C-alpha positions in Angstrom: 5.1 188.7 228.8 5.6 186.8 225.3 1.8 185.7 224.6 2.8 183.4 221.3 1.3 180.8 222.1 -0.7 181.5 224.7 -4.3 180.9 225.1 -5.9 184.6 225.7 -9.1 186.0 226.8 -11.1 188.5 224.4 -14.5 190.4 223.1 -15.9 190.5 220.1 -15.8 193.3 220.0 -12.5 194.2 220.0 -11.5 192.4 217.0 -9.9 194.4 214.5 -9.7 192.3 211.7 -12.0 191.0 209.7 -15.2 193.3 211.1 -16.5 192.1 214.4 -20.0 191.8 212.5 -17.8 188.8 210.5 -17.0 187.2 212.8 -20.1 187.9 215.3 -22.3 186.5 211.8 -19.7 183.4 210.8 -20.0 182.3 214.9 -23.6 182.3 215.9 -25.1 183.3 212.2 -27.1 180.7 212.5 -28.5 180.5 216.1 -32.2 180.4 216.4 -33.9 183.5 218.7 -36.5 184.5 221.0 -38.5 187.3 220.6 -41.2 189.5 221.2 -43.0 191.5 218.5 -43.7 195.0 218.9 -45.0 196.6 216.3 -45.3 195.6 212.7 -44.4 198.1 209.4 -47.0 198.7 207.3 -46.4 197.4 204.0 -48.9 196.2 201.6 -47.5 193.4 201.2 -45.7 189.8 202.9 -42.3 190.0 201.4 -42.2 194.0 202.0 -43.1 193.7 205.7 -41.0 193.8 209.0 -41.4 193.4 213.1 -40.0 195.0 215.1 -39.3 192.3 218.2 -37.8 192.7 221.5 -35.3 190.1 223.2 -34.4 189.5 226.8 -31.0 189.2 225.9 -30.2 193.2 223.7 -31.6 196.4 225.5 -31.7 197.4 221.7 -34.5 196.2 219.9 -34.1 194.4 216.8 -36.2 194.3 212.9 -36.9 191.1 211.1 -38.4 190.5 207.8 -41.4 188.6 208.4 -40.9 186.3 206.0 -38.0 185.3 207.9 -39.7 184.6 210.2 -39.0 180.9 211.3 -42.4 180.4 213.8 -44.7 182.0 215.9 -45.7 180.7 219.5 -48.0 182.7 222.1 
């Protein structure tokens, strides 16, 4: 089958070039996520502290600098 000029489907993780992370950041880098803080780092200053956050959409927790958190709700 000649695929040229046909629309195809594929997973982001299967992109060979550019790096799939670069593609993901370009497409969704400014999306806002919502998660629950599980733990905080023991840093002395706010600008060097991190939060461990659990997201419903991901199996793995993410680490985010506290000064990059955009809002807090209960």
